[in-house]
C-alpha positions in Angstrom: 73.8 33.0 96.9 75.2 29.9 95.2 75.2 29.8 91.4 72.5 27.8 89.8 70.2 27.9 92.9 66.6 28.6 91.8 64.7 30.2 94.6 61.0 29.2 94.6 58.7 32.1 93.8 57.4 34.0 96.7 53.6 33.6 97.1 52.3 36.7 98.8 48.9 35.4 99.5 47.6 35.7 96.0 46.2 32.2 96.1 44.4 32.8 99.4 42.9 36.0 98.1 41.6 34.2 95.1 40.1 31.5 97.3 38.5 34.1 99.6 37.0 35.9 96.5 35.7 32.6 95.2 34.2 31.8 98.6 32.5 35.2 98.7 30.9 34.6 95.3 29.7 31.2 96.4 28.3 32.6 99.7 26.4 35.3 97.7 25.0 32.6 95.4 24.0 30.5 98.4 22.3 33.5 100.1 20.4 34.3 96.8 19.3 30.7 96.7 18.1 30.9 100.3 16.0 34.0 99.6 14.2 32.0 96.9 13.9 28.6 98.8 10.8 28.2 101.0 9.8 26.0 103.9 6.3 25.5 105.3 5.2 24.6 108.8 1.7 23.4 109.7 0.2 23.5 113.2 -3.1 22.6 114.7 -3.5 19.5 112.6 -2.9 21.6 109.4 -5.4 24.4 110.1 -2.6 27.0 110.0 0.3 26.8 107.5 3.1 29.3 107.5 5.5 29.6 104.5 8.8 31.3 105.0 11.9 31.8 102.8 15.4 30.6 103.8 16.3 34.1 104.8 13.4 34.3 107.3 10.9 36.3 105.3 7.3 35.2 105.8 5.7 34.6 102.4 2.2 33.4 103.5 -0.1 32.5 106.3 -2.9 30.1 105.4 -5.8 29.6 107.8 -8.4 26.9 107.2 -11.9 28.4 106.9 -13.3 26.0 109.5 -11.0 27.5 112.1 -12.9 30.8 111.8 -16.4 29.2 112.2 -16.1 29.2 116.0 -13.7 32.2 116.6 -11.5 31.7 119.6 -9.1 34.6 119.3 -6.7 33.3 121.9 -6.4 29.9 120.2 -6.0 31.5 116.8 -3.2 33.7 118.2 -1.5 30.7 119.8 -1.7 28.7 116.6 -0.2 31.5 114.5 2.5 32.1 117.0 3.4 28.4 117.0 3.3 28.2 113.3 5.6 31.2 112.8 8.1 29.8 115.3 8.0 26.4 113.6 8.6 27.9 110.2 11.4 30.1 111.5 13.1 27.0 113.0 12.9 25.2 109.7 14.1 28.2 107.8 17.1 28.7 110.1 17.9 25.0 109.9 17.9 25.2 106.1 20.1 28.3 106.2 22.5 26.7 108.5 22.8 23.6 106.3 23.3 25.8 103.2 25.9 28.1 104.8 27.7 25.5 107.0 30.5 24.8 104.3 31.4 28.5 104.4 31.4 28.8 108.2 33.6 25.7 108.5 36.0 27.2 105.8 36.1 30.5 107.7 36.8 28.6 110.9 39.7 26.9 109.2 41.1 30.2 108.2 40.8 31.5 111.8 37.9 33.8 110.9 34.9 31.9 112.1 
């Protein structure tokens, strides 16, 4: 090797490992925030309201009392079913939005 030549230091992935660790911490924080965040979906003109967290845990089902005055079990089941699916859709959209920076980063690393 020629005298006076300064070889650049060899980076053995230490920077990438630090980035991955930081991303893991950020993902854990985002997941914790999703478990606390809620979305609500109303169906049947507001007679059924479903509230769900960002990690798809149902927190509440609210049924307007007037819906129970004339009990139609099939209609009630359909409304609850529709409300749950609408709340799940909103919850998944919120989770996708919150986690999309991480999935795009992982894709850029060839891991997504």
